[in-house]
N, C-alpha and C positions, 0 to 999 in steps of 0.2 A: 367976516375975518376970512381972509385969503388961505386957500389951503396949499400947502407945500407939498412936494413929492414925498417927503418924509411923513407927514401927516397922512397921506393917501396910502403909503406902505404899512404905516401902523394901524389904520383903520381896517386894511385888508388882512393884517395878521390877526387883528382882534376879531373880526368875523370868524376866521378859522378856529379860534380859541374858544369863543364864546358859543357860537352857533346863532348869534342874532345878525340880521342884515346890516348893511350900512346905513340905510334910513334910521333904522332903531339906535343903532350907536352914534350917529351923528346927532340924532334927536335929543340925546342927553346933554348936548353942549359940553360935553367933557374931553373929547378926544384929543385936543390940543393941551388941555390940563394934564390929562393922564400920560400924553407923549412926554410932557416935561417933568413928570414925576418919574416915569421910567427912565429917562435920560439921566436924571439926579442919581436915582437909587441903583440902577444897574451899571451905569457908566456908559459914555457914547461907543465906545468899542463894543462893549458886550451886547448893546442894544442894536448896535449897527449889524452884528453877526446874526442876531436873532431875526431881525427885519429881512437880512439877506437870505435866511432859512425858509422865509415864507412860502408856502407852497410845497414845501417837502413834507412828506409824512413825518408827523411829530415824534412817532417812535424812534425815528432815525436821529433825533437831537442827542448831543452829549449831555452828561449830566448837568453841567454849567447852563447850558441854554434850555434845557428841560425844566430846571428849577426857576430860570427867569420867565420861561411861559407860563410855568404855574402862578408865579407872582402876578403877572398882568391879567391873567384869568381871575385870580382873587381881587384884584383891583377893580377890574369891571363889575364882578358881581356884587361886591360888597361896599365898595367905595373907599377902601381902606387898603393901605399896604401892609403885607404881612412882615413877619420877622425878617431880620433880628431887630429892628426898630419899629414895631408896629404903629401905625397912627391912622386916623381917618383924614382923608384929603379936606373935605369941607362938609357942612351940613347938606349943601346941594348933593354932593357925590354920594352921600349917604341915602338921601331921598331917591336919586337917580340908579340906584344899584339894580343890576339885571335881574337880581336873586327876587326882587319884588316884582319885576316884569314876568319873570318865568312862573312866579306863583299866581299872578293875575290879582296882585294885591298892591295897595300904597303903603309905603314903608310906614311902620308905626309912628304916631305923633306927627305926620306931615300933612294930612287931609283932614282938617277940622270938620266936623259936622255944622259948624254955624251957630250963632246964637240961639240958645234955646234947645239945641238938639237933645241936650240930656234929660228933656222933659217927656220925650217920646219913648215908648217901649222899644227895645231893640227888635229888629225882624228877624222872622226865624230863618236860619239857614237851612238849604235843602238837606243838609246832612242831619241836623238836628230834627228837623220835621219829620225825617223818616225814622228816627229811632223813638218817637213817642207810641 
């Protein structure tokens, strides 16, 4: 899929908001999808103003744009759009949520152990092993 200037600007802003690099954000395969969701939910004008504010300190955003920035951050981390009409974008968006990458985990119910995995005892985690 060809990257537009708007997608590049959106990805750059998303890097600033999430703390993840471009490769990680692009690796989710959701940048274009999230840009479309943001345009629909925020409106083209508001999204354009937020993209234009990229690179400025986030503390200098007005309340309207700060709320939009929070919504975009929420979208990247959870795969869902927050209030006023919350919804999960897709199963893939849930699985690719940055919250799981930040925690070093796979999203629950997205990485099956394979056939017969229930027969083996769970491995001890370092935190549990040290508490015995």
